[in-house]
C-alpha atoms as one frame of an Amber mdcrd trajectory, in Angstrom:
protein
   6.982 -15.062 -26.509   5.621 -16.742 -22.945   4.521 -19.261 -24.491   8.335
 -20.340 -25.690   9.346 -19.618 -22.399   7.133 -22.073 -20.640   8.221 -24.790
 -23.013  11.823 -23.562 -21.729  10.769 -23.820 -17.910   8.989 -27.385 -18.553
  12.330 -28.398 -20.888  14.898 -27.170 -18.124  12.804 -29.344 -15.533  12.302
 -32.624 -17.059  15.566 -32.736 -18.627  17.633 -32.027 -15.236  15.542 -34.630
 -13.046  17.782 -37.680 -11.778  15.728 -40.412 -10.373  16.826 -40.890  -6.646
  17.571 -44.397  -7.479  20.545 -43.507  -9.128  22.304 -42.612  -6.181  22.133
 -45.501  -4.106  22.861 -47.793  -7.502  26.280 -45.605  -8.186  26.728 -45.340
  -4.495  26.823 -41.819  -4.404  27.704 -39.853  -1.368  25.469 -36.970  -0.893
  26.336 -34.512   1.367  28.994 -36.225   1.813  27.403 -38.674   3.873  27.395
 -42.798   4.089  24.044 -43.810   4.198  24.310 -44.713   7.829  24.983 -40.803
   8.573  28.524 -41.019   9.666  30.966 -38.806   7.207  32.906 -39.555   4.350
  37.126 -38.592   5.048  37.797 -35.859   2.401  40.934 -34.421   4.374  42.619
 -34.133   7.024  43.388 -31.451   9.797  44.207 -30.335  12.722  42.321 -27.298
  12.825  39.166 -28.051  14.357  37.354 -31.524  15.634  33.645 -31.796  16.022
  32.955 -34.908  17.786  29.092 -36.543  17.807  29.106 -40.067  17.606  31.652
 -43.489  17.743  32.154 -46.009  15.435  31.909 -49.710  16.972  32.681 -52.585
  14.953  31.213 -50.287  12.205  28.252 -49.551  14.044  27.468 -46.150  14.800
  26.446 -44.916  17.936  25.703 -41.538  20.015  27.944 -39.840  21.626  28.182
 -36.909  23.732  28.836 -33.482  21.449  32.744 -32.102  21.389  34.250 -28.902
  19.503  37.776 -28.501  19.541  39.614 -26.009  18.628  43.409 -26.420  18.075
  43.504 -28.935  20.703  40.912 -26.605  23.493  37.777 -27.527  24.201  35.627
 -24.679  23.795  33.930 -24.736  26.785  36.880 -24.172  28.392  38.015 -21.232
  26.070  34.635 -19.879  27.186  34.992 -20.818  30.960  38.218 -19.482  30.866
  37.002 -15.754  29.088  34.505 -15.687  31.484  36.489 -15.965  34.517  38.291
 -13.472  33.554  35.917 -10.857  32.299  37.387 -10.796  29.274  36.137 -10.931
  25.637  37.203 -14.031  23.692  36.613 -14.118  20.233  39.720 -12.114  19.235
  41.400 -14.693  21.095  39.809 -17.787  19.464  40.868 -16.040  16.457  44.773
 -15.649  17.530  44.276 -19.323  18.135  42.690 -20.198  14.901  45.787 -18.564
  12.855  48.551 -19.071  14.904  47.744 -22.887  16.338  48.432 -21.838  19.910
  47.162 -19.238  22.561  48.242 -15.830  22.860  49.460 -14.341  26.199  48.059
 -11.286  27.487  50.039  -8.834  25.747  49.644 -11.198  22.480  46.169 -10.360
  23.136  45.798  -7.069  23.494  47.866  -5.936  20.733  46.174  -8.413  18.341
  42.774  -6.850  19.776  44.225  -3.309  18.593  45.610  -4.784  15.475  42.396
  -6.244  14.360  40.714  -2.335  15.307  43.384  -0.909  13.068  42.541  -2.730
  10.234  38.939  -1.839  10.294  38.555   1.065   8.347  37.781   0.571   4.738
  39.953   1.900   1.984  39.475   5.377   0.598  35.979   5.648  -1.334  35.038
   2.116  -0.732  31.672   2.614   1.231  30.921   5.189  -1.571  31.906   3.328
  -4.625  31.473  -0.353  -3.596  28.742  -0.136  -1.126  26.687   3.120  -1.019
  26.385   3.421  -5.075  25.580  -0.475  -5.491  23.169  -1.125  -2.675  21.383
  -5.202  -1.890  18.337  -6.000  -0.399  20.496  -9.202   0.975  23.093  -8.139
   3.312  24.787 -11.243   2.708  25.337 -10.609  -1.027  26.630  -7.481  -0.918
  28.987  -8.402   1.890  30.384 -11.324  -0.863  30.632  -8.500  -3.135  32.367
  -6.316  -1.361  34.937  -9.002  -0.012  35.419  -9.773  -3.969  35.545  -5.945
  -4.627  38.563  -5.482  -2.026  40.785  -7.675  -4.863  41.247  -4.606  -6.319
  42.212  -2.537  -3.387  45.383  -5.106  -2.658  48.958  -4.297  -4.400  49.489
  -7.978  -4.669  46.144 -10.013  -3.942  47.220 -13.073  -6.078  50.068 -13.782
  -3.455  50.363 -16.794  -1.255  52.835 -16.283   0.806  52.088 -16.669   4.711
  52.948 -13.174   5.193  50.268 -12.181   2.594  48.080 -14.683   3.614  47.513
 -13.447   7.511  47.723 -10.009   6.173  44.630 -10.609   4.219  43.198 -12.700
   7.177  43.561 -10.055   9.571  42.599  -7.322   7.094  39.249  -9.359   6.500
  38.547 -10.802   9.472  38.422  -6.941  10.913  36.725  -5.399   8.076  33.716
  -7.831   8.158  31.942  -6.044  10.698  32.092  -2.557   9.000  31.074  -4.236
   5.814  28.082  -5.711   7.465  26.688  -2.688   9.374  27.216  -0.081   6.524
  25.549  -2.386   4.257  22.614  -2.857   6.669  22.193   0.845   6.624  22.291
   1.261   3.099  19.842  -1.424   2.683  17.638   0.572   5.028  17.869   3.511
   3.486  17.667   2.606  -0.265  15.186   0.006   0.437  12.879   0.258   3.553
  12.762   4.225   3.426  14.344   4.628   7.007  17.299   6.914   8.266  20.833
   5.672   7.789  23.100   6.176  10.477  27.143   5.445   9.987  29.009   5.996
  13.118  32.171   6.291  13.421  34.588   3.665  14.374  35.987   3.547  17.932
  39.805   2.735  18.254  40.235  -0.234  20.670  36.963  -1.968  20.637  36.551
  -5.660  20.504  34.671  -7.129  17.807  31.288  -8.029  19.526  31.690  -3.719
  21.099  32.597  -2.502  17.628  29.310  -4.301  16.256  27.167  -2.901  18.810
  28.614   0.357  19.096  28.097   1.216  15.285  24.512  -0.769  14.598  22.765
   1.007  17.660  21.718   4.841  16.332  22.475   6.017  20.190  25.586   3.489
  20.658  24.549   2.163  24.013  25.141  -0.772  25.001  26.137  -2.780  28.257
  29.331  -5.460  28.840  26.980  -8.003  29.685  25.083  -7.471  25.985  28.347
  -7.140  24.598  29.874 -10.387  26.158  26.736 -12.003  24.837  27.163 -11.433
  21.327  31.110 -12.101  22.137  29.612 -15.668  23.254  27.817 -15.671  19.736
  31.516 -14.858  18.042  33.123 -17.593  19.700  30.639 -20.522  18.909  30.060
 -19.427  15.153  34.041 -18.926  14.392  34.781 -22.584  13.380  33.087 -25.784
  13.048  35.415 -28.237  11.582  35.923 -29.104   7.808  33.883 -30.662   6.332
  30.600 -27.789   6.684  29.485 -26.546   3.508  30.951 -23.049   3.356  34.173
 -24.149   4.874  34.242 -26.978   1.906  33.895 -24.356  -0.415  37.290 -22.971
   0.803  38.748 -26.013   0.593  37.734 -26.293  -3.058  38.572 -23.229  -4.357
  42.067 -22.844  -2.295  43.258 -25.871  -3.863  42.929 -24.363  -7.068  45.557
 -22.012  -6.020  42.852 -19.037  -7.077  42.813 -16.052  -4.739  41.935 -15.274
  -0.912  38.950 -12.830  -2.071  37.451 -14.851  -4.898  37.825 -18.131  -2.018
  36.296 -16.166   0.852  33.717 -14.540  -1.052  32.178 -17.997  -2.817  31.970
 -18.922   1.465  30.077 -16.545   1.816  27.483 -17.565  -0.907  27.725 -20.748
   0.797  27.113 -19.960   3.865  23.924 -17.473   2.643  22.043 -21.157   1.674
  18.992 -21.726   3.946  20.662 -25.362   3.943  23.893 -24.225   6.008  23.858
 -20.287   7.669  20.458 -19.589   6.459  18.831 -22.329   8.392  18.742 -19.831
  11.594  15.912 -18.146   9.185  13.928 -21.047   9.123  14.480 -21.859  12.719
  12.930 -18.113  13.862   9.890 -18.512  11.023   9.302 -21.844  12.373   9.226
 -20.679  16.024   7.340 -18.190  15.337   4.284 -20.618  13.505   4.385 -22.286
  16.609   3.841 -19.327  19.365   1.179 -18.180  16.642  -1.028 -21.389  16.252
  -0.016 -23.105  19.635  -2.306 -21.140  22.742  -1.323 -22.113  25.641   3.046
 -22.711  25.475   3.261 -24.470  28.738   0.858 -27.316  27.317   2.980 -30.369
  26.670   0.081 -31.884  24.922  -0.950 -29.470  22.551   2.539 -28.554  21.500
   3.204 -32.079  20.828   0.606 -32.221  19.028   1.452 -29.096  16.502   5.106
 -30.971  16.385   3.468 -34.018  14.980   1.710 -31.842  12.164   5.148 -30.217
  11.506   6.794 -33.867  10.709   3.496 -34.661   8.945   3.507 -31.877   6.560
   0.354 -30.528   7.874   1.963 -27.390   9.338   4.671 -25.126   9.143   6.305
 -24.433   5.564   5.736 -27.958   4.612   8.910 -29.547   4.710   8.130 -31.985
   7.519  11.798 -30.117   9.447  11.421 -28.959  13.000  14.594 -26.719  12.457
  17.004 -26.177  15.256  16.500 -30.006  15.866  19.297 -32.341  14.684  22.800
 -32.079  12.994  24.712 -34.342  10.870  27.635 -35.211  13.268  25.764 -34.270
  16.888  23.787 -37.209  18.500  23.298 -36.805  21.891  24.392 -33.139  22.432
  25.439 -29.858  20.493  28.049 -28.224  22.334  27.244 -24.863  21.042  23.363
 -25.247  22.058  24.059 -26.722  25.352  26.646 -23.319  25.907  24.014 -20.947
  24.174  21.184 -22.189  26.399  22.700 -22.000  29.254  23.814 -18.291  28.558
  20.525 -17.259  27.030  18.695 -18.719  30.020  20.720 -16.449  32.705  19.817
 -13.711  30.056  16.155 -14.278  29.786  15.438 -14.841  33.691  12.812 -12.197
  34.727  12.785 -10.303  31.470  10.092 -10.135  28.932  11.730 -13.424  26.753
  11.677 -15.844  29.708   8.583 -17.494  28.777   9.777 -17.502  25.083  13.174
 -19.377  26.392  10.763 -21.878  27.768   9.005 -22.298  24.855  12.506 -23.206
  23.156  13.262 -25.577  25.733  10.193 -27.746  25.359  10.317 -27.993  21.930
  13.918 -29.033  22.611  12.562 -31.341  24.731   9.250 -33.064  22.924  11.001
 -32.795  19.501  12.701 -36.697  19.882   9.747 -38.644  21.585   7.496 -37.013
  19.001   9.657 -37.577  15.921  10.338 -41.046  17.036   6.475 -41.773  17.031
   5.853 -40.056  13.689   9.056 -41.728  11.568   9.535 -44.369  13.926  13.208
 -44.387  13.479  15.392 -44.328  16.692  17.106 -41.760  15.769  19.502 -39.857
  18.733  18.377 -36.280  17.815  19.578 -33.251  19.907  19.094 -29.410  19.510
  21.363 -27.691  17.844  23.302 -24.224  17.951  20.221 -22.533  15.202  17.434
 -23.862  18.308  18.420 -20.275  20.088  20.920 -18.386  18.260  17.984 -16.121
  16.945  16.779 -16.162  19.940  19.946 -14.864  21.654  19.826 -12.034  18.754
  16.933 -10.884  19.119  17.320 -10.608  23.059  20.288  -7.983  21.736  17.537
  -6.396  19.650  19.695  -7.526  16.414  17.235  -7.523  13.425  16.959 -11.087
  11.400  18.544 -10.000   8.340  21.773 -10.011   9.953  21.582 -12.932  11.767
  23.341 -15.253   8.858  25.322 -12.032   8.483  26.662 -12.110  11.586  27.308
 -15.697  11.348  29.646 -14.884   8.324  31.237 -11.784  10.609  32.256 -15.100
  12.881  33.060 -17.579  10.973  35.540 -15.195   8.499  38.501 -16.336  10.919
  37.338 -20.319   9.773  37.593 -19.683   6.645  40.804 -17.609   6.847  42.881
 -20.539   8.542  41.426 -23.226   6.156  42.168 -21.169   2.951  45.771 -20.047
   4.614  46.175 -23.739   5.044  45.012 -25.283   2.172  46.974 -22.645  -0.209
  50.731 -23.280   1.441  50.370 -27.128   0.380  52.330 -27.655  -2.326  51.377
 -29.869  -5.331  47.994 -29.531  -4.189  45.527 -31.285  -6.843  42.226 -29.969
  -7.458  39.173 -31.118  -5.273
């Protein structure tokens, strides 16, 4: 029987390989990208704009990165929330869903609306999470979102009212599902204690996550604001990234929102999308273990060369956390995160590691050009610093990508809602 299965394995591999030259021959757009790295127009949106280059006389030229939510620069949204000493994720969710910023009363009401929608239905935790634990939190989150279809009296309704209600419900419940799945996984697969805290009414999303995740429920406002910053930066990122494009594809068929968002979670799980933050952390740990003097540029640069030559690291030849499909000179998310991470790390046990990440960011473009001779403009992306920030917050690595999904549910819901309202929409 094993010999027969091996024959099947060999036949599967042999008959499913596409010669690379065919993609050029038939002008196949891999990753919805032209050969010069410019994007392929696949839709029109007024929700989010990701700007990282300009095309001048048909030539792609680098530019400073910008991230725009509904016409507002992400830098301005974050600066305003910090200046007013408040949490900003809820404001961004409201902005994405409605297209305008809330006033103070609306923001307070919306924060409470999310809080009121956090509890899971009836025995959902026992029936859908505890009785069917998963080693992978993203897998359990996708299954849980799909299972919520059964608790909706009109799950296939595509009225604006139902779409908004579903969006609020899912955005609110995602942190609870994540923590519940994590605690169940600890109990069932890690032989650790499972601690399930009751929800506290009125908390922001960041506060809710820290208060339910930490055994003693204690956290500082500074820590909650840093996690809130992460949620803001991950909430939306254009309409062409893999998981959002997955939303557009599914909603164009007229399917229900639960199927759509469960599929988006499955997309984000992939190591070439949201799961890339795991790769960045693994690479950074490898560098820390193999570079004896983190402050020696020559030693660090030589190890980066080995990674690019596939002589070190995971053998992919990639320096994770560097480079982006759109951003060239800078990724505004990475720039913002680096600034605030540096402030938190200063004077702590994390300061030395923070400076190492800065050196990797600084040296990689030079080393990349030496090895690849491409002249490509390259900047750090958000994965360079996101895992580091989560580590400073004491968040386990297995929750890095799930936290991404918690935040990005806002962006998925607004695209899902918009796409499902299109009349005469054709299949993507």
